C-alpha positions as a Python dict, from the first residue, in 0.01 Angstrom:
ca = {
    (1, 'M'): (0, 0, 0),
    (2, 'D'): (-189, 283, -168),
    (3, 'F'): (-290, 198, -530),
    (4, 'R'): (-479, 520, -593),
    (5, 'L'): (-363, 709, -900),
    (6, 'T'): (-158, 1021, -857),
    (7, 'D'): (-252, 1343, -1038),
    (8, 'D'): (26, 1281, -1292),
    (9, 'Q'): (-97, 921, -1356),
    (10, 'R'): (-451, 1040, -1409),
    (11, 'A'): (-329, 1306, -1649),
    (12, 'L'): (-125, 1044, -1836),
    (13, 'R'): (-423, 815, -1865),
    (14, 'S'): (-648, 1101, -1979),
    (15, 'G'): (-400, 1214, -2240),
    (16, 'V'): (-361, 865, -2392),
    (17, 'R'): (-739, 815, -2398),
    (18, 'E'): (-788, 1146, -2568),
    (19, 'L'): (-516, 1062, -2830),
    (20, 'L'): (-666, 716, -2904),
    (21, 'T'): (-1025, 845, -2911),
    (22, 'G'): (-926, 1117, -3159),
    (23, 'R'): (-701, 899, -3382),
    (24, 'F'): (-833, 549, -3337),
    (25, 'G'): (-1211, 576, -3312),
    (26, 'R'): (-1462, 339, -3460),
    (27, 'E'): (-1398, 446, -3820),
    (28, 'A'): (-1025, 389, -3785),
    (29, 'L'): (-1091, 59, -3610),
    (30, 'R'): (-1301, -69, -3902),
    (31, 'A'): (-1047, 65, -4152),
    (32, 'A'): (-785, -148, -3971),
    (33, 'V'): (-1014, -451, -4004),
    (34, 'D'): (-1052, -380, -4375),
    (35, 'R'): (-670, -371, -4405),
    (36, 'E'): (-672, -722, -4243),
    (37, 'G'): (-477, -590, -3949),
    (38, 'R'): (-197, -426, -4145),
    (39, 'L'): (-57, -131, -3953),
    (40, 'D'): (-95, 234, -4037),
    (41, 'R'): (274, 336, -4023),
    (42, 'D'): (197, 706, -3994),
    (43, 'F'): (-15, 637, -3687),
    (44, 'W'): (255, 404, -3548),
    (45, 'R'): (510, 690, -3576),
    (46, 'E'): (258, 920, -3409),
    (47, 'L'): (235, 680, -3116),
    (48, 'G'): (615, 687, -3104),
    (49, 'R'): (619, 1072, -3098),
    (50, 'A'): (360, 1063, -2819),
    (51, 'G'): (608, 858, -2612),
    (52, 'L'): (419, 530, -2593),
    (53, 'F'): (719, 316, -2675),
    (54, 'A'): (982, 523, -2490),
    (55, 'L'): (772, 557, -2179),
    (56, 'R'): (1007, 353, -1956),
    (57, 'L'): (1335, 470, -2104),
    (58, 'P'): (1545, 709, -1894),
    (59, 'E'): (1512, 1076, -1973),
    (60, 'S'): (1885, 1079, -2063),
    (61, 'D'): (1799, 834, -2345),
    (62, 'G'): (1503, 1034, -2476),
    (63, 'G'): (1236, 860, -2275),
    (64, 'A'): (988, 970, -2018),
    (65, 'G'): (1164, 799, -1726),
    (66, 'L'): (841, 643, -1598),
    (67, 'G'): (786, 296, -1450),
    (68, 'L'): (587, -16, -1509),
    (69, 'P'): (275, 120, -1324),
    (70, 'E'): (251, 405, -1572),
    (71, 'A'): (315, 178, -1869),
    (72, 'A'): (33, -47, -1742),
    (73, 'L'): (-207, 248, -1742),
    (74, 'V'): (-110, 334, -2102),
    (75, 'F'): (-154, -28, -2216),
    (76, 'E'): (-489, -49, -2040),
    (77, 'E'): (-603, 235, -2260),
    (78, 'A'): (-460, 61, -2565),
    (79, 'G'): (-658, -252, -2479),
    (80, 'R'): (-972, -50, -2424),
    (81, 'A'): (-937, 99, -2776),
    (82, 'L'): (-848, -239, -2940),
    (83, 'L'): (-528, -72, -3069),
    (84, 'P'): (-360, -320, -3302),
    (85, 'G'): (9, -393, -3346),
    (86, 'P'): (300, -546, -3157),
    (87, 'L'): (283, -278, -2889),
    (88, 'V'): (436, -485, -2610),
    (89, 'A'): (731, -608, -2820),
    (90, 'T'): (809, -264, -2953),
    (91, 'Q'): (812, -107, -2605),
    (92, 'L'): (1032, -388, -2474),
    (93, 'A'): (1275, -325, -2762),
    (94, 'A'): (1290, 54, -2708),
    (95, 'G'): (1647, 140, -2626),
    (96, 'S'): (1784, -179, -2776),
    (97, 'V'): (1649, -179, -3132),
    (98, 'P'): (1709, 146, -3334),
    (99, 'G'): (1381, 315, -3425),
    (100, 'A'): (1167, 123, -3174),
    (101, 'A'): (1145, 414, -2923),
    (102, 'D'): (1027, 673, -3171),
    (103, 'G'): (799, 447, -3370),
    (104, 'T'): (1001, 455, -3693),
    (105, 'A'): (1054, 79, -3653),
    (106, 'V'): (793, -192, -3580),
    (107, 'V'): (930, -469, -3361),
    (108, 'T'): (758, -803, -3312),
    (109, 'C'): (865, -1093, -3093),
    (110, 'A'): (919, -1464, -3149),
    (111, 'G'): (826, -1694, -2865),
    (112, 'Q'): (530, -1500, -2731),
    (113, 'L'): (273, -1727, -2895),
    (114, 'A'): (438, -2073, -2950),
    (115, 'S'): (557, -2082, -3312),
    (116, 'L'): (331, -1802, -3424),
    (117, 'V'): (438, -1442, -3471),
    (118, 'A'): (198, -1149, -3479),
    (119, 'H'): (231, -874, -3745),
    (120, 'F'): (524, -1048, -3915),
    (121, 'D'): (474, -871, -4247),
    (122, 'D'): (461, -528, -4081),
    (123, 'A'): (765, -580, -3858),
    (124, 'D'): (1104, -427, -3943),
    (125, 'V'): (1271, -640, -3674),
    (126, 'L'): (1192, -976, -3518),
    (127, 'V'): (1343, -1028, -3171),
    (128, 'T'): (1359, -1293, -2905),
    (129, 'I'): (1325, -1216, -2539),
    (130, 'G'): (1587, -1393, -2322),
    (131, 'A'): (1804, -1320, -2020),
    (132, 'G'): (1935, -993, -2159),
    (133, 'A'): (1809, -727, -2396),
    (134, 'P'): (1582, -827, -2685),
    (135, 'R'): (1795, -993, -2957),
    (136, 'A'): (1720, -950, -3328),
    (137, 'V'): (1690, -1275, -3525),
    (138, 'A'): (1658, -1358, -3891),
    (139, 'V'): (1408, -1624, -3994),
    (140, 'G'): (1352, -1581, -4364),
    (141, 'E'): (1007, -1679, -4483),
    (142, 'A'): (707, -1751, -4255),
    (143, 'A'): (376, -1902, -4353),
    (144, 'A'): (54, -1698, -4300),
    (145, 'V'): (-209, -1869, -4090),
    (146, 'R'): (-572, -1780, -4031),
    (147, 'S'): (-603, -1563, -3719),
    (148, 'L'): (-892, -1561, -3474),
    (149, 'D'): (-855, -1186, -3445),
    (150, 'P'): (-896, -994, -3774),
    (151, 'L'): (-672, -719, -3630),
    (152, 'T'): (-382, -952, -3549),
    (153, 'P'): (-239, -1124, -3857),
    (154, 'L'): (-35, -1429, -3766),
    (155, 'H'): (253, -1619, -3936),
    (156, 'R'): (404, -1953, -3845),
    (157, 'L'): (784, -1971, -3825),
    (158, 'P'): (962, -2260, -3996),
    (159, 'H'): (1138, -2353, -3671),
    (160, 'P'): (979, -2309, -3321),
    (161, 'P'): (1159, -2023, -3142),
    (162, 'P'): (1264, -2050, -2778),
    (163, 'A'): (997, -1941, -2532),
    (164, 'A'): (1039, -1589, -2390),
    (165, 'S'): (1227, -1578, -2061),
    (166, 'G'): (1423, -1353, -1837),
    (167, 'P'): (1339, -1031, -1652),
    (168, 'L'): (1161, -879, -1952),
    (169, 'L'): (910, -1165, -1954),
    (170, 'G'): (745, -1025, -1644),
    (171, 'A'): (701, -685, -1804),
    (172, 'A'): (561, -844, -2120),
    (173, 'V'): (306, -1049, -1925),
    (174, 'L'): (204, -749, -1710),
    (175, 'L'): (153, -520, -2007),
    (176, 'T'): (-53, -784, -2185),
    (177, 'A'): (-260, -825, -1871),
    (178, 'A'): (-313, -448, -1870),
    (179, 'E'): (-443, -469, -2227),
    (180, 'Q'): (-681, -741, -2117),
    (181, 'L'): (-796, -522, -1830),
    (182, 'G'): (-873, -233, -2068),
    (183, 'S'): (-1073, -468, -2290),
    (184, 'A'): (-1269, -603, -1990),
    (185, 'A'): (-1350, -249, -1876),
    (186, 'R'): (-1470, -148, -2222),
    (187, 'S'): (-1692, -460, -2254),
    (188, 'T'): (-1846, -371, -1915),
    (189, 'E'): (-1911, -16, -2022),
    (190, 'E'): (-2068, -126, -2353),
    (191, 'A'): (-2290, -381, -2182),
    (192, 'V'): (-2422, -123, -1932),
    (193, 'R'): (-2474, 127, -2212),
    (194, 'H'): (-2661, -110, -2430),
    (195, 'A'): (-2872, -242, -2141),
    (196, 'G'): (-2987, 112, -2073),
    (197, 'D'): (-3067, 182, -2441),
    (198, 'R'): (-3225, -146, -2555),
    (199, 'V'): (-3598, -164, -2482),
    (200, 'Q'): (-3793, -487, -2468),
    (201, 'F'): (-4150, -544, -2334),
    (202, 'G'): (-4173, -168, -2279),
    (203, 'R'): (-3871, -129, -2054),
    (204, 'P'): (-3488, -115, -2086),
    (205, 'V'): (-3339, -459, -2071),
    (206, 'G'): (-3109, -332, -1793),
    (207, 'G'): (-3414, -340, -1568),
    (208, 'F'): (-3429, -718, -1583),
    (209, 'Q'): (-3258, -903, -1299),
    (210, 'A'): (-3066, -1145, -1521),
    (211, 'V'): (-2905, -860, -1715),
    (212, 'K'): (-2829, -669, -1394),
    (213, 'H'): (-2648, -977, -1259),
    (214, 'L'): (-2442, -1015, -1578),
    (215, 'C'): (-2328, -653, -1569),
    (216, 'A'): (-2255, -661, -1192),
    (217, 'E'): (-2044, -975, -1234),
    (218, 'M'): (-1854, -814, -1522),
    (219, 'L'): (-1777, -514, -1304),
    (220, 'V'): (-1657, -726, -1011),
    (221, 'R'): (-1424, -933, -1230),
    (222, 'T'): (-1282, -617, -1390),
    (223, 'E'): (-1214, -439, -1061),
    (224, 'V'): (-1054, -745, -905),
    (225, 'A'): (-830, -776, -1209),
    (226, 'R'): (-754, -400, -1189),
    (227, 'A'): (-632, -435, -830),
    (228, 'A'): (-416, -736, -923),
    (229, 'V'): (-259, -564, -1224),
    (230, 'R'): (-180, -247, -1031),
    (231, 'A'): (-30, -444, -743),
    (232, 'A'): (181, -661, -972),
    (233, 'A'): (306, -348, -1157),
    (234, 'V'): (440, -222, -828),
    (235, 'T'): (591, -543, -691),
    (236, 'R'): (712, -676, -1033),
    (237, 'D'): (700, -1021, -875),
    (238, 'L'): (649, -1286, -1143),
    (239, 'T'): (413, -1490, -925),
    (240, 'E'): (191, -1184, -873),
    (241, 'I'): (217, -1094, -1241),
    (242, 'A'): (104, -1448, -1332),
    (243, 'G'): (-191, -1413, -1094),
    (244, 'A'): (-281, -1077, -1251),
    (245, 'K'): (-267, -1226, -1600),
    (246, 'L'): (-498, -1508, -1493),
    (247, 'L'): (-750, -1260, -1351),
    (248, 'A'): (-724, -1018, -1641),
    (249, 'D'): (-765, -1298, -1898),
    (250, 'D'): (-1073, -1420, -1719),
    (251, 'A'): (-1221, -1072, -1692),
    (252, 'A'): (-1161, -994, -2057),
    (253, 'V'): (-1284, -1323, -2206),
    (254, 'R'): (-1583, -1379, -1980),
    (255, 'G'): (-1663, -1007, -1993),
    (256, 'A'): (-1680, -1004, -2370),
    (257, 'R'): (-1892, -1321, -2368),
    (258, 'D'): (-2136, -1172, -2113),
    (259, 'C'): (-2145, -848, -2315),
    (260, 'L'): (-2247, -1051, -2615),
    (261, 'Q'): (-2533, -1201, -2406),
    (262, 'V'): (-2648, -849, -2329),
    (263, 'F'): (-2625, -738, -2694),
    (264, 'G'): (-2785, -1054, -2833),
    (265, 'G'): (-2735, -1144, -3198),
    (266, 'M'): (-2636, -790, -3298),
    (267, 'G'): (-2316, -826, -3087),
    (268, 'F'): (-2169, -1038, -3368),
    (269, 'T'): (-2238, -778, -3638),
    (270, 'W'): (-2009, -500, -3756),
    (271, 'E'): (-2239, -252, -3581),
    (272, 'A'): (-2089, -361, -3248),
    (273, 'D'): (-1728, -391, -3126),
    (274, 'V'): (-1788, -659, -2866),
    (275, 'H'): (-1706, -957, -3087),
    (276, 'L'): (-1367, -794, -3170),
    (277, 'H'): (-1294, -766, -2796),
    (278, 'L'): (-1380, -1136, -2757),
    (279, 'K'): (-1156, -1243, -3040),
    (280, 'R'): (-865, -1030, -2924),
    (281, 'S'): (-896, -1134, -2559),
    (282, 'L'): (-900, -1507, -2655),
    (283, 'L'): (-577, -1454, -2852),
    (284, 'R'): (-409, -1250, -2582),
    (285, 'A'): (-491, -1518, -2325),
    (286, 'Q'): (-243, -1745, -2510),
    (287, 'M'): (34, -1486, -2526),
    (288, 'W'): (352, -1491, -2318),
    (289, 'L'): (198, -1701, -2038),
    (290, 'T'): (-92, -1936, -2112),
    (291, 'T'): (-341, -2018, -1840),
    (292, 'V'): (-169, -2347, -1768),
    (293, 'Q'): (176, -2182, -1743),
    (294, 'A'): (42, -1911, -1514),
    (295, 'E'): (-131, -2166, -1292),
    (296, 'E'): (196, -2365, -1268),
    (297, 'I'): (380, -2055, -1149),
    (298, 'Q'): (111, -1996, -887),
    (299, 'A'): (121, -2359, -779),
    (300, 'Q'): (497, -2360, -742),
    (301, 'A'): (481, -2048, -532),
    (302, 'L'): (217, -2203, -302),
    (303, 'A'): (413, -2528, -273),
    (304, 'S'): (732, -2347, -176),
    (305, 'A'): (549, -2151, 90),
    (306, 'L'): (430, -2470, 268),
}
């Protein structure tokens, strides 16, 4: 199976990266942190107009008619840019919830993170993911809780919602894995850049063997995860998607930690973005499928093959 990108896929990736670089650069990222993760609704509507949420809708319904592999490329770029918001939930709801496809509505999902809901105050609609289309639910009040990620405000629901399930769960997990992949790739790029710029003992720190090994291991984990995510986007098999999530979570979390080692103490300051990648990747690793749940899916598949 050939996983090389087509010309159209490369153009899609380049277009999304250009949009996010222009509209969500470092100043916009820090402004989002200052807003404590509250969404810029104008920018959200701009994402809708750009087709991010309607990407997989049929052209007859106003979408782009593309598939999960193309959506994974887009969400990889979103993860690379640390784009905040319930992106996965809103794309899953496109075509089912009015306003989700064009970005005029923000949709978040119950059941993706135990009893916690991301961006509850920003959301126009709260849905659950089950066997059919996303279903809107009313929950009333929810209590704010301290979030590990300053760009992802969290609220605790009064009653634990059912865990996400059904065919859409695979798409949700895969798109989240793609975000993790983008974060891992960005951490690798930042580590390599800093290792070339930072000078100690009269030479760039990238010239030291220990730093070289860290960067090389980051790259290997990222590329292995990339292959798994692209393969799972094509097969849409839940077992392969669970494996891709495991690899992407590992690449994102360990990559951000290793990047912090390369940066040293300044990696935890607002001058660097790496600590934000670490916080977001740790939170995403608990979304939709936790490590334990993904490992159970893998174990069941192996046991049934014996």
